[in-house]
LOTI-628590 format. One record per residue: residue in one letter; x negated, y negated, z negated of N, C-alpha, C, O in turn. Coordinates in nm, 2 decimals, always signed. Atoms other than C-alpha are relative to their C-alpha. Last residue first. Layout:
REM LOTI-628590
<'A', <X, Y, Z>, <X, Y, Z>, <X, Y, Z>, <X, Y, Z>>
...
END
This chain:
REM LOTI-628590
<'V', <+0.13, -0.06, +0.06>, <-8.18, -7.70, +7.04>, <-0.05, +0.10, +0.12>, <-0.16, +0.16, +0.11>>
<'M', <+0.10, +0.05, +0.05>, <-7.98, -7.97, +7.22>, <-0.16, +0.11, -0.02>, <-0.27, +0.11, +0.02>>
<'Q', <+0.02, +0.01, -0.09>, <-7.74, -7.77, +7.46>, <-0.18, -0.08, -0.03>, <-0.28, -0.09, +0.04>>
<'D', <+0.08, -0.09, -0.07>, <-7.64, -7.62, +7.18>, <-0.05, -0.01, +0.08>, <-0.13, +0.08, +0.10>>
<'E', <+0.12, -0.04, +0.06>, <-7.56, -7.93, +6.98>, <-0.03, +0.10, +0.03>, <-0.11, +0.14, -0.05>>
<'E', <+0.16, +0.12, -0.04>, <-7.37, -8.08, +7.29>, <-0.12, +0.07, -0.14>, <-0.24, +0.07, -0.12>>
<'P', <+0.07, -0.04, -0.09>, <-7.13, -7.73, +7.28>, <-0.14, -0.09, +0.06>, <-0.24, -0.06, +0.12>>
<'A', <+0.02, -0.07, -0.04>, <-7.00, -7.83, +6.96>, <-0.12, +0.08, +0.09>, <-0.23, +0.13, +0.06>>
<'E', <+0.13, +0.01, +0.07>, <-6.96, -8.15, +6.93>, <-0.04, +0.11, +0.00>, <-0.14, +0.09, +0.06>>
<'E', <+0.03, +0.09, -0.09>, <-6.60, -8.12, +7.13>, <-0.18, +0.00, -0.04>, <-0.26, +0.02, +0.06>>
<'D', <+0.02, -0.11, -0.13>, <-6.46, -7.84, +6.89>, <-0.07, -0.09, +0.12>, <-0.09, +0.00, +0.21>>
<'E', <+0.15, -0.09, +0.02>, <-6.61, -8.10, +6.60>, <+0.03, +0.09, +0.10>, <-0.07, +0.14, +0.14>>
<'A', <+0.20, +0.10, +0.00>, <-6.45, -8.43, +6.75>, <-0.05, +0.16, -0.05>, <-0.15, +0.20, +0.01>>
<'K', <+0.01, +0.02, -0.16>, <-6.07, -8.19, +6.82>, <-0.14, -0.08, +0.01>, <-0.20, -0.06, +0.11>>
<'Y', <+0.02, -0.09, -0.08>, <-6.10, -8.08, +6.45>, <-0.05, +0.03, +0.13>, <-0.13, +0.12, +0.17>>
<'A', <+0.11, -0.01, +0.06>, <-6.16, -8.44, +6.30>, <-0.01, +0.16, +0.05>, <-0.13, +0.19, +0.06>>
<'K', <+0.10, +0.06, -0.12>, <-5.88, -8.54, +6.54>, <-0.13, +0.04, -0.10>, <-0.22, -0.03, -0.05>>
<'L', <-0.02, -0.05, -0.14>, <-5.66, -8.27, +6.36>, <-0.08, -0.04, +0.11>, <-0.11, +0.03, +0.22>>
<'K', <+0.05, -0.08, +0.01>, <-5.74, -8.37, +6.00>, <-0.01, +0.07, +0.17>, <-0.11, +0.15, +0.21>>
<'R', <+0.14, +0.02, +0.04>, <-5.65, -8.72, +6.06>, <-0.12, +0.11, +0.01>, <-0.23, +0.09, +0.06>>
<'W', <+0.05, +0.03, -0.13>, <-5.32, -8.62, +6.23>, <-0.12, -0.01, -0.01>, <-0.18, +0.05, +0.08>>
<'L', <+0.03, -0.12, -0.15>, <-5.25, -8.40, +5.94>, <-0.09, -0.06, +0.11>, <-0.20, -0.02, +0.15>>
<'T', <+0.11, -0.13, +0.07>, <-5.32, -8.65, +5.64>, <-0.03, +0.02, +0.11>, <-0.13, -0.03, +0.18>>
<'N', <+0.04, +0.02, -0.06>, <-5.07, -8.95, +5.89>, <-0.18, +0.12, -0.04>, <-0.28, +0.14, +0.02>>
<'R', <-0.02, +0.02, -0.22>, <-4.79, -8.70, +5.93>, <-0.11, -0.06, -0.02>, <-0.19, +0.01, +0.04>>
<'G', <-0.07, +0.12, -0.13>, <-4.86, -8.67, +5.52>, <-0.02, -0.01, +0.10>, <-0.14, -0.01, +0.12>>
<'I', <+0.11, +0.20, -0.10>, <-4.92, -8.38, +5.39>, <+0.06, -0.07, +0.03>, <+0.17, -0.07, +0.08>>
<'G', <+0.03, +0.11, +0.11>, <-4.74, -8.09, +5.18>, <-0.07, -0.08, +0.01>, <-0.13, -0.14, -0.07>>
<'L', <+0.07, +0.02, +0.07>, <-4.78, -7.83, +5.44>, <+0.02, -0.08, -0.12>, <-0.05, -0.03, -0.21>>
<'R', <-0.02, -0.10, +0.02>, <-4.45, -7.78, +5.55>, <-0.11, -0.01, -0.11>, <-0.09, -0.01, -0.23>>
<'R', <-0.15, -0.02, +0.05>, <-4.34, -8.11, +5.58>, <-0.14, +0.09, -0.09>, <-0.22, +0.05, -0.18>>
<'A', <+0.04, +0.09, +0.14>, <-4.71, -8.20, +5.76>, <+0.09, +0.05, -0.11>, <+0.03, +0.09, -0.21>>
<'A', <+0.14, -0.06, +0.07>, <-4.59, -7.89, +6.03>, <-0.04, -0.07, -0.14>, <-0.04, -0.01, -0.25>>
<'Q', <-0.05, -0.16, +0.07>, <-4.26, -8.08, +6.03>, <-0.10, +0.13, -0.04>, <-0.10, +0.19, -0.14>>
<'V', <-0.12, -0.01, +0.16>, <-4.37, -8.39, +6.10>, <-0.04, +0.12, -0.04>, <-0.14, +0.17, -0.08>>
<'Q', <+0.07, +0.03, +0.14>, <-4.65, -8.21, +6.33>, <+0.06, -0.11, -0.12>, <+0.02, -0.11, -0.23>>
<'N', <-0.11, +0.15, +0.10>, <-4.38, -8.10, +6.57>, <-0.17, +0.00, -0.07>, <-0.24, +0.10, -0.07>>
<'G', <+0.11, +0.11, -0.03>, <-4.66, -7.83, +6.78>, <+0.08, -0.15, -0.07>, <+0.03, -0.26, -0.07>>
<'K', <-0.03, +0.00, -0.21>, <-4.40, -7.56, +6.81>, <-0.10, -0.14, -0.03>, <-0.05, -0.23, +0.03>>
<'C', <-0.08, +0.11, -0.04>, <-4.38, -7.56, +6.43>, <+0.02, -0.05, +0.14>, <+0.11, -0.13, +0.19>>
<'L', <-0.20, -0.06, +0.06>, <-4.48, -7.19, +6.37>, <+0.09, -0.14, +0.04>, <+0.20, -0.13, +0.09>>
<'R', <-0.02, -0.09, -0.12>, <-4.79, -7.34, +6.61>, <+0.10, +0.04, -0.01>, <+0.18, +0.05, +0.08>>
<'L', <-0.03, +0.03, -0.07>, <-4.86, -7.60, +6.33>, <+0.08, +0.09, +0.11>, <+0.18, +0.04, +0.14>>
<'V', <-0.16, +0.10, +0.03>, <-4.84, -7.40, +6.06>, <+0.03, -0.06, +0.11>, <+0.15, -0.04, +0.15>>
<'R', <-0.06, -0.06, +0.04>, <-5.17, -7.16, +6.19>, <+0.21, -0.09, +0.00>, <+0.31, -0.08, +0.07>>
<'L', <-0.02, -0.08, -0.20>, <-5.33, -7.44, +6.32>, <+0.11, +0.07, +0.00>, <+0.21, +0.02, +0.06>>
<'I', <-0.11, +0.13, -0.06>, <-5.28, -7.59, +5.94>, <+0.01, +0.04, +0.12>, <+0.12, +0.04, +0.17>>
<'H', <-0.19, -0.01, +0.07>, <-5.35, -7.21, +5.82>, <+0.05, -0.13, +0.01>, <+0.17, -0.14, -0.01>>
<'E', <-0.04, -0.11, -0.08>, <-5.71, -7.20, +6.06>, <+0.13, +0.03, -0.07>, <+0.20, +0.12, -0.02>>
<'K', <-0.01, +0.05, -0.16>, <-5.83, -7.56, +5.95>, <+0.08, +0.11, +0.09>, <+0.13, +0.08, +0.20>>
<'E', <-0.10, +0.12, -0.04>, <-5.75, -7.47, +5.60>, <+0.00, -0.03, +0.09>, <+0.11, -0.08, +0.12>>
<'V', <-0.16, -0.04, +0.05>, <-5.95, -7.14, +5.57>, <+0.11, -0.10, +0.03>, <+0.20, -0.06, +0.11>>
<'N', <-0.06, -0.10, -0.09>, <-6.23, -7.24, +5.78>, <+0.13, +0.02, -0.02>, <+0.22, +0.01, +0.06>>
<'K', <-0.03, +0.08, -0.13>, <-6.31, -7.54, +5.56>, <+0.09, +0.08, +0.13>, <+0.19, +0.05, +0.19>>
<'L', <-0.10, +0.07, -0.02>, <-6.30, -7.28, +5.30>, <+0.05, -0.10, +0.06>, <+0.17, -0.11, +0.06>>
<'L', <-0.09, -0.05, -0.01>, <-6.55, -7.08, +5.48>, <+0.14, -0.06, -0.08>, <+0.24, -0.04, -0.01>>
<'L', <-0.05, +0.02, -0.18>, <-6.75, -7.35, +5.52>, <+0.07, +0.09, +0.05>, <+0.11, +0.07, +0.16>>
<'E', <-0.10, +0.07, -0.08>, <-6.73, -7.45, +5.16>, <+0.00, +0.03, +0.15>, <+0.07, -0.04, +0.22>>
<'E', <-0.11, +0.00, +0.04>, <-6.79, -7.07, +5.02>, <+0.05, -0.14, +0.00>, <+0.16, -0.15, -0.05>>
<'S', <-0.11, +0.05, -0.13>, <-7.09, -7.01, +5.25>, <+0.12, -0.04, -0.09>, <+0.21, -0.06, +0.00>>
<'G', <+0.12, +0.11, -0.07>, <-7.36, -6.96, +4.91>, <+0.11, -0.06, +0.17>, <+0.10, -0.17, +0.22>>
<'E', <+0.04, +0.09, +0.09>, <-7.25, -6.59, +4.90>, <-0.08, -0.14, +0.10>, <-0.14, -0.15, +0.20>>
<'N', <-0.07, +0.06, -0.01>, <-7.10, -6.46, +5.20>, <-0.03, -0.08, -0.11>, <+0.01, -0.19, -0.11>>
<'N', <-0.03, +0.00, +0.19>, <-7.41, -6.26, +5.27>, <+0.15, -0.16, +0.01>, <+0.14, -0.26, +0.09>>
<'V', <-0.05, +0.20, +0.08>, <-7.49, -6.27, +5.63>, <+0.05, +0.04, -0.12>, <+0.12, +0.14, -0.11>>
<'G', <+0.03, +0.03, +0.15>, <-7.69, -5.95, +5.70>, <+0.03, -0.12, -0.03>, <-0.05, -0.21, -0.09>>
<'S', <+0.08, +0.17, +0.02>, <-7.65, -6.02, +6.11>, <-0.05, +0.01, -0.15>, <-0.14, -0.07, -0.17>>
<'D', <+0.06, +0.04, -0.07>, <-7.47, -5.63, +6.14>, <-0.15, -0.10, -0.01>, <-0.26, -0.06, -0.01>>
<'Q', <+0.03, -0.14, -0.01>, <-7.27, -5.60, +5.85>, <-0.12, -0.03, +0.09>, <-0.21, -0.08, +0.03>>
<'K', <+0.05, +0.02, +0.10>, <-7.13, -5.96, +5.95>, <-0.11, +0.09, -0.09>, <-0.20, +0.02, -0.14>>
<'A', <+0.05, +0.09, -0.08>, <-7.03, -5.84, +6.29>, <-0.14, -0.05, -0.12>, <-0.26, -0.05, -0.10>>
<'F', <+0.14, -0.10, -0.06>, <-6.94, -5.54, +6.14>, <-0.08, -0.09, +0.03>, <-0.20, -0.06, +0.03>>
<'S', <+0.07, -0.08, +0.04>, <-6.68, -5.74, +5.96>, <-0.13, +0.07, +0.04>, <-0.23, +0.08, -0.03>>
<'D', <-0.02, +0.09, +0.06>, <-6.56, -6.01, +6.25>, <-0.09, +0.03, -0.19>, <-0.15, -0.06, -0.25>>
<'D', <+0.08, +0.06, -0.04>, <-6.50, -5.77, +6.41>, <-0.06, -0.08, -0.03>, <-0.14, -0.10, +0.06>>
<'L', <+0.10, -0.15, -0.01>, <-6.28, -5.54, +6.14>, <-0.15, -0.05, +0.11>, <-0.25, +0.01, +0.09>>
<'I', <+0.10, +0.02, +0.11>, <-6.17, -5.88, +6.06>, <-0.06, +0.08, +0.01>, <-0.17, +0.07, -0.04>>
<'R', <+0.10, +0.13, +0.04>, <-6.05, -5.95, +6.41>, <-0.03, +0.00, -0.10>, <-0.08, -0.11, -0.12>>
<'A', <+0.14, +0.01, -0.09>, <-5.94, -5.58, +6.52>, <-0.08, -0.13, -0.07>, <-0.19, -0.12, -0.11>>
<'V', <+0.11, -0.16, +0.01>, <-5.74, -5.59, +6.22>, <-0.07, -0.03, +0.08>, <-0.16, -0.12, +0.05>>
<'L', <+0.01, +0.05, +0.08>, <-5.53, -5.94, +6.30>, <-0.15, +0.12, -0.07>, <-0.27, +0.10, -0.10>>
<'L', <+0.13, +0.11, -0.02>, <-5.51, -5.84, +6.68>, <-0.03, -0.07, -0.15>, <-0.10, -0.17, -0.13>>
<'P', <+0.14, -0.07, -0.09>, <-5.33, -5.48, +6.55>, <-0.12, -0.14, +0.03>, <-0.24, -0.14, +0.00>>
<'I', <+0.08, -0.10, +0.11>, <-5.11, -5.67, +6.29>, <-0.13, +0.04, +0.06>, <-0.25, +0.02, +0.02>>
<'E', <+0.11, +0.10, +0.10>, <-5.01, -5.98, +6.52>, <-0.08, +0.11, -0.06>, <-0.21, +0.11, -0.05>>
<'G', <+0.13, +0.02, -0.02>, <-4.88, -5.75, +6.80>, <-0.06, -0.07, -0.05>, <-0.17, -0.10, +0.01>>
<'P', <+0.06, -0.12, -0.12>, <-4.49, -5.77, +6.77>, <-0.17, -0.08, +0.10>, <-0.19, -0.17, +0.18>>
<'Q', <-0.02, +0.06, -0.08>, <-4.45, -6.08, +6.45>, <-0.09, +0.13, +0.09>, <-0.21, +0.17, +0.07>>
<'L', <+0.04, -0.10, -0.06>, <-4.40, -5.90, +6.10>, <+0.04, -0.06, +0.16>, <+0.16, -0.06, +0.19>>
<'P', <+0.03, -0.20, -0.09>, <-4.12, -6.05, +5.92>, <-0.16, -0.05, +0.06>, <-0.20, -0.16, +0.04>>
<'L', <-0.06, -0.12, -0.02>, <-4.34, -6.13, +5.70>, <+0.12, -0.11, +0.03>, <+0.10, -0.21, -0.04>>
<'L', <-0.13, +0.07, +0.02>, <-4.64, -6.40, +5.77>, <+0.10, +0.15, -0.01>, <+0.07, +0.25, +0.04>>
<'A', <-0.05, +0.01, -0.06>, <-5.01, -6.25, +5.78>, <+0.08, +0.02, -0.05>, <+0.08, +0.10, -0.15>>
<'Y', <-0.14, -0.03, +0.02>, <-5.27, -6.32, +5.55>, <+0.02, +0.03, +0.13>, <-0.07, +0.01, +0.22>>
<'D', <-0.08, +0.08, -0.07>, <-5.68, -6.32, +5.60>, <+0.10, +0.05, -0.08>, <+0.09, +0.13, -0.17>>
<'R', <-0.02, +0.03, -0.12>, <-5.97, -6.18, +5.48>, <+0.07, -0.05, +0.06>, <+0.03, -0.11, +0.16>>
<'V', <-0.14, +0.00, -0.15>, <-5.92, -6.17, +5.10>, <-0.02, +0.01, +0.16>, <+0.10, -0.01, +0.19>>
<'G', <-0.01, -0.11, -0.06>, <-6.22, -6.28, +4.90>, <+0.02, +0.08, +0.16>, <-0.03, +0.10, +0.27>>
<'Q', <+0.04, -0.11, +0.10>, <-6.13, -6.50, +4.64>, <-0.07, +0.15, +0.04>, <-0.10, +0.25, -0.03>>
<'Q', <+0.13, +0.01, +0.06>, <-6.08, -6.79, +4.88>, <-0.07, +0.05, -0.13>, <-0.16, -0.01, -0.20>>
<'M', <+0.09, +0.00, -0.10>, <-5.83, -6.59, +5.07>, <-0.15, -0.04, +0.00>, <-0.25, +0.01, +0.05>>
<'A', <+0.11, -0.14, -0.07>, <-5.66, -6.51, +4.76>, <-0.13, +0.01, +0.07>, <-0.24, +0.06, +0.04>>
<'M', <+0.03, +0.03, +0.11>, <-5.56, -6.88, +4.66>, <-0.16, +0.12, +0.08>, <-0.28, +0.12, +0.12>>
<'I', <+0.12, +0.09, -0.13>, <-5.45, -6.92, +5.09>, <-0.14, +0.03, -0.15>, <-0.26, +0.01, -0.13>>
<'A', <+0.07, -0.11, -0.13>, <-5.24, -6.58, +5.01>, <-0.10, -0.12, +0.06>, <-0.17, -0.11, +0.16>>
<'D', <+0.10, -0.09, +0.08>, <-5.12, -6.77, +4.68>, <-0.10, +0.06, +0.12>, <-0.22, +0.08, +0.10>>
<'P', <+0.15, +0.07, +0.12>, <-5.05, -7.11, +4.87>, <-0.07, +0.15, -0.05>, <-0.19, +0.17, -0.04>>
<'V', <+0.10, +0.05, -0.10>, <-4.85, -6.89, +5.16>, <-0.13, -0.04, -0.12>, <-0.24, +0.01, -0.15>>
<'Q', <+0.17, -0.06, +0.01>, <-4.65, -6.71, +4.95>, <-0.08, -0.06, +0.03>, <-0.17, -0.05, -0.05>>
<'S', <+0.02, +0.08, +0.15>, <-4.31, -6.89, +4.99>, <-0.12, +0.05, -0.05>, <-0.17, -0.03, -0.12>>
<'F', <+0.02, +0.18, +0.01>, <-4.36, -6.80, +5.37>, <+0.00, -0.09, -0.12>, <-0.04, -0.20, -0.12>>
<'P', <-0.10, +0.09, -0.06>, <-4.35, -6.44, +5.29>, <-0.05, -0.12, +0.00>, <-0.14, -0.16, -0.07>>
<'V', <-0.03, +0.09, +0.09>, <-4.69, -6.23, +5.23>, <+0.17, -0.06, +0.13>, <+0.20, -0.05, +0.25>>
<'L', <-0.10, +0.04, -0.04>, <-4.87, -5.94, +5.38>, <+0.10, -0.10, -0.07>, <+0.12, -0.04, -0.18>>
<'V', <-0.13, +0.06, +0.06>, <-5.23, -5.94, +5.30>, <+0.15, -0.05, +0.07>, <+0.16, -0.15, +0.14>>
<'L', <-0.16, +0.15, -0.18>, <-5.47, -5.82, +5.57>, <+0.09, +0.01, -0.16>, <+0.13, +0.13, -0.19>>
<'V', <-0.17, -0.01, +0.02>, <-5.78, -5.66, +5.32>, <+0.05, -0.15, +0.03>, <+0.04, -0.27, +0.03>>
<'P', <-0.07, +0.16, -0.02>, <-6.19, -5.65, +5.40>, <+0.16, +0.06, -0.01>, <+0.20, +0.17, +0.02>>
<'N', <+0.03, +0.03, -0.14>, <-6.38, -5.33, +5.14>, <+0.07, -0.12, +0.10>, <+0.10, -0.21, +0.02>>
<'A', <+0.11, -0.15, -0.06>, <-6.42, -5.20, +4.82>, <+0.00, -0.03, +0.12>, <-0.09, +0.02, +0.18>>
<'H', <+0.15, -0.07, +0.05>, <-6.43, -5.55, +4.62>, <-0.02, +0.13, +0.06>, <-0.13, +0.18, +0.06>>
<'V', <+0.08, +0.04, -0.05>, <-6.12, -5.70, +4.75>, <-0.14, +0.03, -0.03>, <-0.23, -0.04, +0.02>>
<'S', <+0.07, -0.08, -0.15>, <-5.87, -5.45, +4.68>, <-0.15, -0.05, +0.03>, <-0.24, +0.03, +0.06>>
<'Q', <+0.07, -0.07, +0.04>, <-5.77, -5.61, +4.34>, <-0.04, +0.08, +0.07>, <-0.09, +0.18, +0.02>>
<'L', <+0.08, +0.10, +0.03>, <-5.72, -5.93, +4.52>, <-0.11, +0.13, -0.12>, <-0.23, +0.13, -0.15>>
<'A', <+0.08, +0.05, -0.06>, <-5.49, -5.74, +4.77>, <-0.16, -0.04, -0.11>, <-0.27, -0.01, -0.06>>
<'K', <+0.06, -0.07, +0.02>, <-5.31, -5.61, +4.50>, <-0.08, +0.02, +0.07>, <-0.15, +0.12, +0.05>>
<'N', <+0.07, -0.13, +0.15>, <-5.20, -5.88, +4.32>, <-0.05, +0.10, +0.05>, <-0.11, +0.15, -0.04>>
<'V', <+0.09, +0.12, +0.01>, <-5.13, -6.11, +4.66>, <-0.06, +0.06, -0.10>, <-0.19, +0.06, -0.10>>
<'S', <+0.00, +0.08, +0.08>, <-4.88, -5.83, +4.76>, <-0.16, -0.04, -0.03>, <-0.26, +0.03, +0.00>>
<'D', <-0.19, +0.07, -0.01>, <-4.75, -5.65, +5.07>, <+0.00, -0.08, -0.17>, <+0.11, -0.12, -0.22>>
<'C', <-0.05, +0.03, +0.17>, <-5.17, -5.52, +5.08>, <+0.12, -0.02, +0.02>, <+0.14, +0.01, +0.14>>
<'I', <-0.09, +0.07, -0.03>, <-5.38, -5.38, +5.40>, <+0.18, -0.01, -0.15>, <+0.25, +0.07, -0.21>>
<'T', <-0.17, +0.03, +0.07>, <-5.65, -5.27, +5.34>, <+0.11, -0.11, +0.03>, <+0.12, -0.23, +0.03>>
<'L', <-0.04, +0.12, +0.00>, <-5.98, -5.20, +5.58>, <+0.16, +0.05, -0.11>, <+0.23, +0.15, -0.11>>
<'D', <+0.06, +0.13, -0.03>, <-6.23, -4.97, +5.64>, <+0.05, -0.17, -0.01>, <+0.00, -0.28, +0.02>>
<'Q', <-0.10, +0.06, -0.13>, <-6.05, -4.65, +5.48>, <-0.09, -0.16, +0.02>, <-0.11, -0.23, -0.07>>
<'G', <+0.11, +0.00, -0.12>, <-6.32, -4.39, +5.32>, <+0.07, -0.05, +0.07>, <+0.07, -0.01, +0.19>>
<'K', <+0.19, +0.05, +0.04>, <-5.96, -4.31, +5.11>, <-0.10, +0.01, +0.12>, <-0.07, +0.08, +0.22>>
<'E', <+0.07, +0.05, +0.14>, <-5.69, -4.28, +5.14>, <-0.02, -0.02, -0.07>, <+0.00, -0.06, -0.18>>
<'V', <+0.00, -0.01, +0.07>, <-5.55, -4.32, +5.53>, <-0.07, -0.03, -0.13>, <-0.12, -0.15, -0.15>>
<'I', <-0.06, +0.07, +0.11>, <-5.39, -4.47, +5.81>, <-0.09, +0.17, -0.06>, <-0.09, +0.28, +0.00>>
<'R', <-0.05, -0.06, +0.13>, <-5.60, -4.42, +6.09>, <+0.04, -0.02, -0.06>, <+0.03, -0.15, -0.06>>
<'H', <+0.08, -0.03, +0.17>, <-5.64, -4.63, +6.41>, <+0.07, +0.10, -0.06>, <+0.18, +0.14, -0.02>>
<'G', <+0.11, -0.07, +0.05>, <-5.55, -4.57, +6.79>, <-0.10, -0.01, -0.20>, <-0.20, +0.04, -0.27>>
<'E', <+0.12, +0.10, -0.01>, <-5.35, -4.88, +6.86>, <-0.13, +0.11, -0.01>, <-0.24, +0.07, -0.02>>
<'V', <+0.02, -0.04, -0.11>, <-5.03, -4.64, +6.86>, <-0.14, -0.10, +0.05>, <-0.16, -0.12, +0.17>>
<'Q', <+0.02, -0.07, -0.10>, <-5.14, -4.60, +6.52>, <-0.02, +0.00, +0.15>, <-0.12, +0.04, +0.21>>
<'L', <+0.16, -0.04, +0.04>, <-5.14, -4.88, +6.38>, <-0.06, +0.08, +0.10>, <-0.15, +0.06, +0.19>>
<'M', <+0.07, +0.15, -0.08>, <-4.81, -5.06, +6.49>, <-0.12, +0.13, +0.00>, <-0.14, +0.20, +0.10>>
<'V', <+0.03, +0.00, -0.18>, <-4.67, -4.68, +6.40>, <-0.09, -0.16, +0.07>, <-0.16, -0.16, +0.17>>
<'D', <+0.08, -0.14, -0.04>, <-4.80, -4.68, +6.05>, <-0.02, +0.02, +0.13>, <-0.12, +0.04, +0.20>>
<'L', <+0.15, -0.03, -0.02>, <-4.70, -5.06, +5.99>, <-0.07, +0.14, +0.09>, <-0.16, +0.15, +0.18>>
<'T', <+0.06, +0.13, -0.10>, <-4.39, -5.03, +6.06>, <-0.16, +0.02, +0.07>, <-0.23, +0.07, +0.16>>
<'L', <-0.03, -0.10, -0.12>, <-4.35, -4.69, +5.83>, <-0.01, -0.07, +0.12>, <-0.03, +0.00, +0.22>>
<'R', <+0.08, -0.08, -0.02>, <-4.50, -4.92, +5.55>, <-0.03, +0.08, +0.13>, <-0.14, +0.11, +0.18>>
<'L', <+0.12, +0.09, -0.10>, <-4.25, -5.17, +5.65>, <-0.13, +0.10, -0.04>, <-0.22, +0.08, +0.05>>
<'A', <-0.03, +0.06, -0.18>, <-3.98, -4.95, +5.62>, <-0.15, -0.04, +0.04>, <-0.23, +0.00, +0.12>>
<'G', <-0.02, -0.07, -0.15>, <-4.08, -4.81, +5.33>, <-0.03, -0.02, +0.10>, <-0.13, +0.01, +0.16>>
<'D', <-0.16, -0.06, -0.10>, <-4.16, -5.08, +5.12>, <-0.06, +0.06, +0.07>, <-0.16, +0.05, +0.13>>
<'S', <-0.12, -0.05, +0.10>, <-4.43, -5.06, +4.83>, <+0.12, +0.01, +0.10>, <+0.22, +0.08, +0.10>>
<'I', <-0.13, +0.05, -0.02>, <-4.78, -5.09, +5.10>, <+0.17, +0.00, -0.09>, <+0.24, +0.06, -0.01>>
<'D', <-0.03, -0.01, +0.14>, <-5.11, -5.03, +4.97>, <+0.15, -0.06, +0.02>, <+0.20, -0.14, -0.06>>
<'L', <-0.12, +0.13, +0.02>, <-5.19, -4.92, +5.33>, <+0.01, +0.05, -0.10>, <-0.01, +0.17, -0.13>>
<'Y', <-0.08, -0.03, +0.16>, <-5.53, -4.75, +5.37>, <+0.13, -0.17, -0.01>, <+0.13, -0.30, -0.01>>
<'V', <-0.13, +0.06, +0.09>, <-5.67, -4.82, +5.74>, <+0.06, +0.10, -0.11>, <+0.09, +0.22, -0.10>>
<'A', <-0.10, -0.06, +0.09>, <-5.94, -4.64, +5.92>, <+0.03, -0.11, -0.10>, <-0.05, -0.16, -0.17>>
<'A', <+0.00, +0.02, +0.11>, <-5.99, -4.82, +6.25>, <+0.00, +0.13, -0.11>, <+0.04, +0.24, -0.07>>
<'M', <-0.05, +0.12, +0.11>, <-6.14, -4.73, +6.59>, <+0.03, -0.01, -0.21>, <-0.06, +0.03, -0.29>>
END
């Protein structure tokens, strides 16, 4: 399992994360970490060059978290935490990090692709939070309902095209 550094100022949140992660078999460390979890976007941006970073934010700071992801933060989780969310995000971030190390993939030059994926993931996450209500999701995202509908339609088309491309090659 992973060595995780918790850069969390709220004692109760730190204790909660500590227990959640240790139950999953992770070690909480002060240095030599595989992943850092922060409770502020500024702390996350300072740690981004050392190792993968997960930032915890309230809903009002989601735009800041997305901006931080454009600068290298791997993911964010909304506060209050949902049961099972942090271990899932940690596993996904670490799997992604190790896969990139193994394949030698470099993040440089793939910024456009990453931004597109971040946008898609955020839109789908907000849609899940709104229980599929596109009007409410569009309002939360600050975009028009028709814009959201077009983006969802494009995501569906991309997902349907992917297997056909694999068959052609």
